[in-house]
C-alpha positions, 0 to 999 in steps of 0.5 A, a space after each residue: 549523207 543517207 537520205 532517210 526512206 519513208 515508211 511504206 504506210 506513208 507512201 501508200 497514204 501520199 499516193 492515195 491522197 493524190 488519187 483522191 485529189 484527182 478524182 475530186 478535181 475530175 469530179 468537179 469538171 464533170 459537174 461543170 460539163 454537166 451544167 454546160 450540157 443542161 444549158 445547151 439543152 435550153 439553148 435559146 435562153 442561155 446563149 446568144 448566137 451570131 452568124 454575120 461573120 463566121 459563127 460566134 457563140 456567147 454563153 450568158 452564164 459561163 461555167 467552164 473554167 480555163 483549168 477545166 479546158 486544160 484538164 480536157 487537153 486543150 492548150 492555146 497556140 496563142 493567147 491575147 488580151 481583149 480588155 479584161 478578157 483573155 482569148 485562146 486560139 486553139 489549133 490542131 494540125 492534121 497529119 496525112 498518111 506518109 504516102 500522101 502528096 500534100 501541099 500546105 498545112 491543114 488545120 482545125 482552129 477556133 478561138 475561146 474567150 474567157 471572161 473572169 476565168 470562165 469560158 464566155 465565147 466560142 468563135 469560128 472563122 468564116 473560112 470554114 462555112 464555104 464547105 460546111 453549112 452553118 445550120 449543120 454546125 449549129 445543129 451539132 452544137 445544140 444536139 450536145 444538150 440532148 446527148 447521152 452521157 456515159 461517165 464510166 466510158 467517158 463518152 457522149 452520143 447524140 443524134 444531129 438532125 435538122 428541123 424541118 424548117 432548115 434547108 441547107 444548100 448542101 450537105 457536108 460530103 468527103 471532098 468538102 471535108 478533105 478541102 478543110 482537113 486534108 488527106 486522112 491519116 488512115 482510110 478504108 471501107 466497110 459495110 458500104 461506108 468509107 471510114 476516114 481517120 485524122 490524127 491532129 497534133 496540137 500546135 501549142 508551142 509549150 508542148 502541153 496540148 494534147 493530140 486528138 483523133 477524128 473519125 468520120 464516116 461517109 456514105 460510099 455512094 453519095 459521099 455524105 457525112 453520116 457520123 463523126 467521133 472525136 477522141 479527146 484526152 479524157 473521153 469521146 464525143 460521137 455524133 450521128 448525122 441525118 442528111 435531109 430527106 433521109 431516115 435516121 442513121 443506122 447505129 
């Protein structure tokens, strides 16, 4: 039986409709991300923070949907039910350089809790904070509320500086980061700084999870962390760090 070929105008209309639908969907996601950004800008009124064991951040008025997280490239390695809520365990495994001698597996992992289909909480395990000061991680999260968003380039830029009242016992450096992420996938030096790049593979068993790229920049002399960039499937997040007692980071 001969299959009837659709007219060209019909195919173009369907393609145009699909593109329009994708733009509308991404636009809705963008609006919800913008709403979350506004909440972060008024952090104390919109979130409850607990640091007794690890770091637990609860959103008082959740806005992001599970579909938004999947659109961003987040797919759970495991899912478990918590009463009426659902908890995703997000996990990426870092990939060292082929020549690196590595024992064991290094990963980035955290938990996302959804209530009524919306992201209501973020949990980071305590194991990370023996090497990363909680004050620095909290300041990085809060900085997203005042970050500059370039929708056309799908990127966000923000500066992370601790308040004068904060005095972390240590600042993240190259050795500390290596203890968490393992050897970098690629590393080089430029302009007095060491640039480390990490390729991280999603541990989602369905294969739908997207890989991410992380770039970390350290002072070549002190080893202190100065910049971090995360390349997600749909955009980039760039953070500039100012270690205590130092001026603003160079652009």
